[in-house]
N, CA, C and O atoms as CSV, one atom per row, in Angstrom:
chain,resi,resn,atom,element,x,y,z
A,1,UNK,N,N,57.793,-41.864,-361.381
A,1,UNK,CA,C,57.434,-41.378,-362.609
A,1,UNK,C,C,58.550,-41.264,-363.554
A,1,UNK,O,O,59.483,-40.514,-363.267
A,2,UNK,N,N,58.552,-41.885,-364.581
A,2,UNK,CA,C,59.576,-41.523,-365.657
A,2,UNK,C,C,59.283,-40.813,-366.694
A,2,UNK,O,O,58.342,-41.176,-367.399
A,3,UNK,N,N,59.995,-39.691,-367.006
A,3,UNK,CA,C,59.682,-39.090,-368.301
A,3,UNK,C,C,60.596,-39.017,-369.432
A,3,UNK,O,O,61.582,-38.280,-369.391
A,4,UNK,N,N,60.284,-39.837,-370.568
A,4,UNK,CA,C,61.302,-39.701,-371.524
A,4,UNK,C,C,61.088,-39.111,-372.727
A,4,UNK,O,O,60.183,-39.567,-373.427
A,5,UNK,N,N,61.729,-38.194,-373.112
A,5,UNK,CA,C,61.793,-37.251,-374.295
A,5,UNK,C,C,62.909,-37.582,-375.440
A,5,UNK,O,O,64.099,-37.280,-375.348
A,6,UNK,N,N,62.240,-38.320,-376.634
A,6,UNK,CA,C,63.362,-38.644,-377.548
A,6,UNK,C,C,62.992,-37.983,-378.932
A,6,UNK,O,O,61.991,-38.220,-379.609
A,7,UNK,N,N,64.119,-37.016,-379.231
A,7,UNK,CA,C,64.051,-36.189,-380.388
A,7,UNK,C,C,63.787,-37.362,-381.681
A,7,UNK,O,O,63.969,-38.578,-381.609
A,8,UNK,N,N,63.378,-36.686,-382.677
A,8,UNK,CA,C,63.219,-37.744,-383.735
A,8,UNK,C,C,64.453,-38.687,-383.994
A,8,UNK,O,O,65.608,-38.339,-383.751
A,9,UNK,N,N,64.112,-39.874,-384.494
A,9,UNK,CA,C,65.070,-41.006,-384.240
A,9,UNK,C,C,65.273,-41.517,-385.903
A,9,UNK,O,O,64.276,-41.812,-386.562
A,10,UNK,N,N,66.421,-41.574,-386.395
A,10,UNK,CA,C,66.725,-41.856,-387.958
A,10,UNK,C,C,65.926,-43.502,-388.194
A,10,UNK,O,O,65.668,-43.996,-389.292
A,11,UNK,N,N,65.688,-44.038,-387.037
A,11,UNK,CA,C,65.084,-45.446,-387.121
A,11,UNK,C,C,63.473,-45.216,-387.538
A,11,UNK,O,O,62.759,-46.159,-387.880
A,12,UNK,N,N,63.116,-44.160,-387.481
A,12,UNK,CA,C,61.594,-44.033,-387.905
A,12,UNK,C,C,61.326,-42.769,-388.718
A,12,UNK,O,O,60.373,-42.778,-389.498
A,13,UNK,N,N,61.965,-41.864,-388.617
A,13,UNK,CA,C,61.416,-40.680,-389.316
A,13,UNK,C,C,62.498,-40.099,-390.249
A,13,UNK,O,O,62.274,-38.986,-390.725
A,14,UNK,N,N,63.672,-40.745,-390.570
A,14,UNK,CA,C,64.725,-40.328,-391.487
A,14,UNK,C,C,65.468,-38.999,-390.842
A,14,UNK,O,O,66.280,-38.359,-391.511
A,15,UNK,N,N,65.193,-38.712,-389.763
A,15,UNK,CA,C,66.108,-37.404,-389.110
A,15,UNK,C,C,66.525,-37.752,-387.582
A,15,UNK,O,O,65.788,-38.323,-386.778
A,16,UNK,N,N,67.678,-37.360,-387.365
A,16,UNK,CA,C,68.248,-37.596,-385.961
A,16,UNK,C,C,68.121,-36.408,-384.961
A,16,UNK,O,O,68.396,-35.261,-385.315
A,17,UNK,N,N,67.722,-36.694,-383.775
A,17,UNK,CA,C,67.796,-35.390,-382.865
A,17,UNK,C,C,68.566,-35.904,-381.852
A,17,UNK,O,O,69.021,-37.044,-381.762
A,18,UNK,N,N,68.711,-34.722,-380.886
A,18,UNK,CA,C,69.677,-35.072,-379.720
A,18,UNK,C,C,69.124,-34.441,-378.398
A,18,UNK,O,O,68.424,-33.434,-378.498
A,19,UNK,N,N,69.338,-34.860,-377.422
A,19,UNK,CA,C,68.957,-34.195,-376.118
A,19,UNK,C,C,68.079,-35.111,-375.359
A,19,UNK,O,O,67.320,-34.586,-374.544
A,20,UNK,N,N,68.058,-36.428,-375.500
A,20,UNK,CA,C,67.256,-37.300,-374.937
A,20,UNK,C,C,67.726,-37.342,-373.292
A,20,UNK,O,O,68.814,-37.448,-372.728
A,21,UNK,N,N,66.307,-37.203,-372.830
A,21,UNK,CA,C,66.432,-37.055,-371.144
A,21,UNK,C,C,65.434,-38.123,-370.594
A,21,UNK,O,O,64.355,-38.369,-371.132
A,22,UNK,N,N,65.864,-38.680,-369.565
A,22,UNK,CA,C,64.970,-39.509,-368.555
A,22,UNK,C,C,65.154,-38.998,-367.253
A,22,UNK,O,O,66.208,-39.100,-366.625
A,23,UNK,N,N,63.906,-38.329,-366.760
A,23,UNK,CA,C,64.167,-37.591,-365.425
A,23,UNK,C,C,63.034,-38.791,-364.617
A,23,UNK,O,O,61.996,-39.333,-364.999
A,24,UNK,N,N,63.824,-38.860,-363.359
A,24,UNK,CA,C,62.955,-39.837,-362.352
A,24,UNK,C,C,63.055,-39.430,-361.020
A,24,UNK,O,O,63.213,-40.254,-360.119
A,25,UNK,N,N,62.955,-37.908,-360.769
A,25,UNK,CA,C,63.136,-37.025,-359.897
A,25,UNK,C,C,64.411,-37.194,-359.060
A,25,UNK,O,O,65.163,-38.166,-359.126
A,26,UNK,N,N,64.581,-35.973,-358.153
A,26,UNK,CA,C,65.498,-35.830,-357.372
A,26,UNK,C,C,66.718,-35.221,-357.718
A,26,UNK,O,O,66.873,-34.813,-358.869
A,27,UNK,N,N,67.695,-35.093,-356.788
A,27,UNK,CA,C,68.886,-34.231,-357.330
A,27,UNK,C,C,70.012,-35.033,-356.237
A,27,UNK,O,O,69.674,-35.554,-355.175
A,28,UNK,N,N,71.367,-34.988,-356.767
A,28,UNK,CA,C,72.407,-35.535,-355.919
A,28,UNK,C,C,73.723,-35.367,-356.619
A,28,UNK,O,O,74.116,-34.259,-356.985
A,29,UNK,N,N,74.510,-36.653,-356.832
A,29,UNK,CA,C,75.811,-36.452,-357.626
A,29,UNK,C,C,75.680,-36.442,-359.050
A,29,UNK,O,O,74.977,-37.359,-359.476
A,30,UNK,N,N,76.090,-35.776,-359.789
A,30,UNK,CA,C,76.068,-35.627,-361.169
A,30,UNK,C,C,77.543,-35.960,-361.775
A,30,UNK,O,O,78.587,-35.437,-361.386
A,31,UNK,N,N,77.431,-36.850,-362.718
A,31,UNK,CA,C,78.760,-37.309,-363.473
A,31,UNK,C,C,78.588,-37.290,-364.837
A,31,UNK,O,O,77.481,-37.538,-365.315
A,32,UNK,N,N,79.541,-37.028,-365.530
A,32,UNK,CA,C,79.604,-36.842,-367.229
A,32,UNK,C,C,80.230,-37.906,-367.629
A,32,UNK,O,O,81.300,-38.096,-367.051
A,33,UNK,N,N,79.889,-38.785,-368.541
A,33,UNK,CA,C,80.592,-39.888,-369.210
A,33,UNK,C,C,80.676,-39.727,-370.644
A,33,UNK,O,O,79.913,-38.979,-371.256
A,34,UNK,N,N,81.721,-40.514,-371.277
A,34,UNK,CA,C,81.900,-40.179,-372.675
A,34,UNK,C,C,81.671,-41.615,-373.203
A,34,UNK,O,O,82.347,-42.565,-372.809
A,35,UNK,N,N,80.669,-41.721,-374.123
A,35,UNK,CA,C,80.489,-42.893,-374.784
A,35,UNK,C,C,80.359,-42.819,-376.199
A,35,UNK,O,O,79.728,-41.933,-376.775
A,36,UNK,N,N,81.131,-44.024,-376.913
A,36,UNK,CA,C,81.339,-43.959,-378.235
A,36,UNK,C,C,80.117,-44.892,-379.040
A,36,UNK,O,O,79.615,-45.922,-378.590
A,37,UNK,N,N,79.838,-44.335,-380.152
A,37,UNK,CA,C,79.152,-45.046,-380.951
A,37,UNK,C,C,77.686,-44.673,-381.179
A,37,UNK,O,O,77.037,-45.244,-382.054
A,38,UNK,N,N,77.089,-43.598,-380.302
A,38,UNK,CA,C,75.802,-42.831,-380.417
A,38,UNK,C,C,75.626,-41.985,-381.457
A,38,UNK,O,O,76.114,-40.858,-381.374
A,39,UNK,N,N,75.025,-42.311,-382.421
A,39,UNK,CA,C,74.704,-41.462,-383.683
A,39,UNK,C,C,73.439,-40.570,-383.927
A,39,UNK,O,O,73.396,-39.754,-384.848
A,40,UNK,N,N,72.440,-40.770,-383.070
A,40,UNK,CA,C,71.042,-40.311,-383.120
A,40,UNK,C,C,70.296,-40.252,-382.230
A,40,UNK,O,O,70.777,-40.523,-381.130
A,41,UNK,N,N,68.993,-39.925,-382.283
A,41,UNK,CA,C,68.347,-40.043,-381.022
A,41,UNK,C,C,67.839,-41.443,-380.467
A,41,UNK,O,O,67.468,-41.639,-379.309
A,42,UNK,N,N,67.876,-42.221,-381.314
A,42,UNK,CA,C,67.581,-43.476,-381.002
A,42,UNK,C,C,68.700,-44.184,-379.996
A,42,UNK,O,O,68.383,-44.926,-379.066
A,43,UNK,N,N,69.907,-43.867,-380.305
A,43,UNK,CA,C,71.002,-44.232,-379.650
A,43,UNK,C,C,70.798,-43.478,-378.249
A,43,UNK,O,O,70.860,-44.124,-377.203
A,44,UNK,N,N,70.568,-42.175,-378.249
A,44,UNK,CA,C,70.470,-41.474,-376.981
A,44,UNK,C,C,69.631,-42.463,-375.905
A,44,UNK,O,O,69.883,-42.821,-374.754
A,45,UNK,N,N,68.501,-42.736,-376.834
A,45,UNK,CA,C,67.203,-43.330,-376.009
A,45,UNK,C,C,67.741,-44.586,-375.541
A,45,UNK,O,O,67.317,-44.898,-374.429
A,46,UNK,N,N,68.527,-45.371,-376.052
A,46,UNK,CA,C,68.855,-46.619,-375.772
A,46,UNK,C,C,69.570,-46.499,-374.505
A,46,UNK,O,O,69.246,-47.156,-373.515
A,47,UNK,N,N,70.612,-45.608,-374.524
A,47,UNK,CA,C,71.576,-45.488,-373.448
A,47,UNK,C,C,70.956,-44.920,-372.086
A,47,UNK,O,O,71.179,-45.236,-370.918
A,48,UNK,N,N,70.108,-43.981,-372.642
A,48,UNK,CA,C,69.450,-43.332,-371.366
A,48,UNK,C,C,68.504,-44.215,-370.641
A,48,UNK,O,O,68.236,-44.027,-369.454
A,49,UNK,N,N,68.002,-45.167,-371.340
A,49,UNK,CA,C,66.912,-46.108,-370.849
A,49,UNK,C,C,67.757,-47.048,-369.914
A,49,UNK,O,O,67.475,-47.136,-368.718
A,50,UNK,N,N,68.853,-47.788,-370.505
A,50,UNK,CA,C,69.660,-48.838,-369.752
A,50,UNK,C,C,70.121,-48.001,-368.369
A,50,UNK,O,O,69.843,-48.413,-367.243
A,51,UNK,N,N,70.748,-46.961,-368.584
A,51,UNK,CA,C,71.620,-46.260,-367.567
A,51,UNK,C,C,70.373,-46.079,-366.229
A,51,UNK,O,O,70.522,-46.558,-365.105
A,52,UNK,N,N,69.177,-45.286,-366.681
A,52,UNK,CA,C,68.271,-44.922,-365.886
A,52,UNK,C,C,67.706,-46.143,-364.940
A,52,UNK,O,O,67.185,-45.972,-363.838
A,53,UNK,N,N,67.897,-47.326,-365.544
A,53,UNK,CA,C,67.438,-48.367,-364.656
A,53,UNK,C,C,68.547,-48.849,-363.518
A,53,UNK,O,O,68.375,-49.755,-362.702
A,54,UNK,N,N,69.448,-48.217,-363.631
A,54,UNK,CA,C,70.534,-48.591,-362.484
A,54,UNK,C,C,70.008,-47.953,-360.929
A,54,UNK,O,O,69.465,-46.848,-360.889
A,55,UNK,N,N,70.209,-48.686,-359.801
A,55,UNK,CA,C,69.897,-48.131,-358.571
A,55,UNK,C,C,70.398,-46.991,-358.369
A,55,UNK,O,O,71.560,-46.804,-358.728
A,56,UNK,N,N,69.617,-45.880,-357.712
A,56,UNK,CA,C,69.940,-44.661,-357.275
A,56,UNK,C,C,69.938,-43.524,-358.506
A,56,UNK,O,O,70.039,-42.344,-358.170
A,57,UNK,N,N,69.833,-43.830,-359.798
A,57,UNK,CA,C,69.719,-42.845,-360.899
A,57,UNK,C,C,68.600,-42.185,-360.865
A,57,UNK,O,O,67.533,-42.795,-360.800
A,58,UNK,N,N,68.662,-40.684,-360.908
A,58,UNK,CA,C,67.528,-39.767,-360.968
A,58,UNK,C,C,67.461,-39.417,-362.144
A,58,UNK,O,O,66.277,-39.421,-362.480
A,59,UNK,N,N,68.232,-39.061,-363.099
A,59,UNK,CA,C,68.235,-38.506,-364.274
A,59,UNK,C,C,69.347,-38.845,-365.075
A,59,UNK,O,O,70.421,-39.144,-364.552
A,60,UNK,N,N,69.155,-38.823,-366.515
A,60,UNK,CA,C,70.084,-39.160,-367.555
A,60,UNK,C,C,69.865,-38.172,-368.731
A,60,UNK,O,O,68.725,-37.973,-369.152
A,61,UNK,N,N,70.971,-37.538,-369.278
A,61,UNK,CA,C,70.724,-36.888,-370.346
A,61,UNK,C,C,71.741,-37.276,-371.475
A,61,UNK,O,O,72.867,-36.797,-371.343
A,62,UNK,N,N,71.540,-37.971,-372.427
A,62,UNK,CA,C,72.392,-38.495,-373.425
A,62,UNK,C,C,72.551,-37.528,-374.652
A,62,UNK,O,O,71.533,-37.183,-375.252
A,63,UNK,N,N,73.669,-37.118,-375.014
A,63,UNK,CA,C,73.724,-36.356,-376.294
A,63,UNK,C,C,74.668,-36.905,-377.452
A,63,UNK,O,O,75.877,-36.672,-377.469
A,64,UNK,N,N,73.992,-37.672,-378.439
A,64,UNK,CA,C,74.806,-38.237,-379.483
A,64,UNK,C,C,75.884,-37.330,-380.008
A,64,UNK,O,O,77.037,-37.759,-380.057
A,65,UNK,N,N,75.594,-36.086,-380.412
A,65,UNK,CA,C,76.396,-35.181,-381.090
A,65,UNK,C,C,77.865,-34.975,-380.378
A,65,UNK,O,O,78.913,-34.836,-381.009
A,66,UNK,N,N,77.742,-34.983,-378.916
A,66,UNK,CA,C,78.912,-34.937,-378.267
A,66,UNK,C,C,79.494,-36.262,-377.842
A,66,UNK,O,O,80.714,-36.388,-377.737
A,67,UNK,N,N,78.789,-37.101,-377.633
A,67,UNK,CA,C,79.035,-38.407,-377.006
A,67,UNK,C,C,79.098,-38.555,-375.403
A,67,UNK,O,O,79.697,-39.414,-374.756
A,68,UNK,N,N,78.406,-37.603,-374.995
A,68,UNK,CA,C,78.506,-37.208,-373.551
A,68,UNK,C,C,77.255,-37.777,-372.980
A,68,UNK,O,O,76.240,-37.719,-373.674
A,69,UNK,N,N,77.208,-38.279,-371.889
A,69,UNK,CA,C,75.887,-38.812,-371.071
A,69,UNK,C,C,76.203,-38.203,-369.797
A,69,UNK,O,O,77.340,-38.354,-369.350
A,70,UNK,N,N,75.117,-37.360,-368.990
A,70,UNK,CA,C,75.145,-36.675,-368.063
A,70,UNK,C,C,74.184,-37.509,-367.180
A,70,UNK,O,O,73.025,-37.782,-367.490
A,71,UNK,N,N,74.842,-37.895,-365.993
A,71,UNK,CA,C,73.925,-38.867,-364.979
A,71,UNK,C,C,73.982,-38.329,-363.741
A,71,UNK,O,O,75.030,-38.003,-363.183
A,72,UNK,N,N,72.635,-38.199,-363.184
A,72,UNK,CA,C,72.555,-37.809,-361.665
A,72,UNK,C,C,72.260,-38.643,-360.874
A,72,UNK,O,O,71.472,-39.453,-361.363
A,73,UNK,N,N,72.625,-38.916,-359.458
A,73,UNK,CA,C,72.337,-40.016,-359.145
A,73,UNK,C,C,72.321,-39.921,-357.427
A,73,UNK,O,O,73.097,-39.066,-357.000
A,74,UNK,N,N,71.641,-40.587,-356.503
A,74,UNK,CA,C,71.486,-40.258,-355.215
A,74,UNK,C,C,72.928,-40.381,-354.753
A,74,UNK,O,O,73.361,-39.457,-354.066
A,75,UNK,N,N,73.657,-41.311,-355.014
A,75,UNK,CA,C,75.102,-41.432,-354.495
A,75,UNK,C,C,76.069,-41.588,-355.788
A,75,UNK,O,O,75.645,-41.606,-356.943
A,76,UNK,N,N,77.547,-41.709,-355.388
A,76,UNK,CA,C,78.222,-42.085,-356.696
A,76,UNK,C,C,78.069,-43.487,-357.249
A,76,UNK,O,O,77.945,-44.488,-356.542
A,77,UNK,N,N,78.090,-43.476,-358.532
A,77,UNK,CA,C,77.437,-45.001,-358.917
A,77,UNK,C,C,78.945,-45.594,-359.338
A,77,UNK,O,O,79.911,-44.937,-359.727
A,78,UNK,N,N,78.855,-46.909,-359.159
A,78,UNK,CA,C,79.930,-48.006,-359.463
A,78,UNK,C,C,80.272,-47.765,-361.093
A,78,UNK,O,O,79.400,-48.116,-361.889
A,79,UNK,N,N,81.368,-47.246,-361.552
A,79,UNK,CA,C,81.636,-47.300,-362.979
A,79,UNK,C,C,81.419,-48.469,-363.696
A,79,UNK,O,O,80.882,-48.413,-364.802
A,80,UNK,N,N,81.810,-49.642,-363.147
A,80,UNK,CA,C,81.447,-50.777,-363.985
A,80,UNK,C,C,79.822,-51.339,-364.013
A,80,UNK,O,O,79.472,-52.168,-364.853
A,81,UNK,N,N,79.118,-50.923,-363.250
A,81,UNK,CA,C,77.662,-50.824,-363.371
A,81,UNK,C,C,77.353,-49.961,-364.660
A,81,UNK,O,O,76.683,-50.452,-365.568
A,82,UNK,N,N,77.779,-48.845,-364.723
A,82,UNK,CA,C,77.476,-48.032,-365.725
A,82,UNK,C,C,77.962,-48.395,-366.994
A,82,UNK,O,O,77.283,-48.175,-367.997
A,83,UNK,N,N,79.373,-49.075,-367.071
A,83,UNK,CA,C,79.695,-49.648,-368.082
A,83,UNK,C,C,78.695,-50.699,-368.483
A,83,UNK,O,O,78.199,-50.633,-369.607
A,84,UNK,N,N,78.382,-51.602,-367.706
A,84,UNK,CA,C,77.560,-52.817,-368.130
A,84,UNK,C,C,76.303,-52.316,-368.640
A,84,UNK,O,O,75.749,-52.991,-369.508
A,85,UNK,N,N,75.641,-51.006,-368.159
A,85,UNK,CA,C,74.366,-50.861,-368.852
A,85,UNK,C,C,74.572,-50.207,-369.960
A,85,UNK,O,O,73.639,-50.114,-370.758
A,86,UNK,N,N,75.818,-49.622,-370.243
A,86,UNK,CA,C,76.197,-49.112,-371.752
A,86,UNK,C,C,76.338,-50.238,-372.572
A,86,UNK,O,O,75.734,-50.225,-373.645
A,87,UNK,N,N,76.986,-51.159,-372.289
A,87,UNK,CA,C,77.445,-52.176,-373.045
A,87,UNK,C,C,76.024,-53.016,-373.622
A,87,UNK,O,O,75.827,-53.500,-374.736
A,88,UNK,N,N,75.149,-52.985,-372.433
A,88,UNK,CA,C,73.849,-53.656,-372.729
A,88,UNK,C,C,73.007,-52.736,-373.972
A,88,UNK,O,O,72.346,-53.243,-374.878
A,89,UNK,N,N,73.186,-51.513,-373.786
A,89,UNK,CA,C,72.420,-50.536,-375.107
A,89,UNK,C,C,73.119,-50.829,-376.303
A,89,UNK,O,O,72.541,-50.539,-377.350
A,90,UNK,N,N,74.482,-51.451,-376.378
A,90,UNK,CA,C,75.167,-51.587,-377.447
A,90,UNK,C,C,76.176,-50.701,-377.707
A,90,UNK,O,O,76.621,-50.590,-378.849
A,91,UNK,N,N,76.519,-50.167,-376.950
A,91,UNK,CA,C,77.539,-48.962,-377.042
A,91,UNK,C,C,78.677,-48.984,-376.098
A,91,UNK,O,O,78.561,-49.685,-375.093
A,92,UNK,N,N,79.833,-48.261,-376.301
A,92,UNK,CA,C,81.020,-48.382,-375.264
A,92,UNK,C,C,81.163,-47.129,-374.437
A,92,UNK,O,O,81.114,-45.968,-374.843
A,93,UNK,N,N,81.333,-47.534,-373.295
A,93,UNK,CA,C,81.718,-46.546,-372.044
A,93,UNK,C,C,83.343,-46.262,-372.370
A,93,UNK,O,O,84.091,-47.220,-372.564
A,94,UNK,N,N,83.738,-45.154,-372.409
A,94,UNK,CA,C,84.976,-44.549,-372.822
A,94,UNK,C,C,85.572,-44.192,-371.644
A,94,UNK,O,O,86.788,-44.352,-371.537
A,95,UNK,N,N,84.680,-43.555,-370.384
A,95,UNK,CA,C,85.102,-43.070,-369.363
A,95,UNK,C,C,84.387,-41.922,-369.029
A,95,UNK,O,O,83.388,-41.618,-369.681
A,96,UNK,N,N,84.827,-41.157,-367.968
A,96,UNK,CA,C,84.463,-40.074,-367.494
A,96,UNK,C,C,85.136,-38.725,-368.470
A,96,UNK,O,O,86.266,-38.689,-368.956
A,97,UNK,N,N,84.077,-37.688,-368.569
A,97,UNK,CA,C,84.401,-36.801,-369.563
A,97,UNK,C,C,85.074,-35.697,-368.579
A,97,UNK,O,O,85.539,-34.657,-369.044
């Protein structure tokens, strides 16, 4: 089960939100990444969706305001896989926070 909460997006309502969360169950390794280019709830959703598709990811929380993406996974993720997912969403992985 995937739960996705996306606060208002400037792409549809004219206002931006933060705190997009994708929860796919479970707990494990938590890593915080810095991502540049996120400005609104739509951005958070795009990044969260791409990262949540990686094998082993159990939860993703993206916050545009801080540029931080918190990822929980069953094991340590390959940073290049995370970078590729962020690139696919149209943003840039700066590194770990």
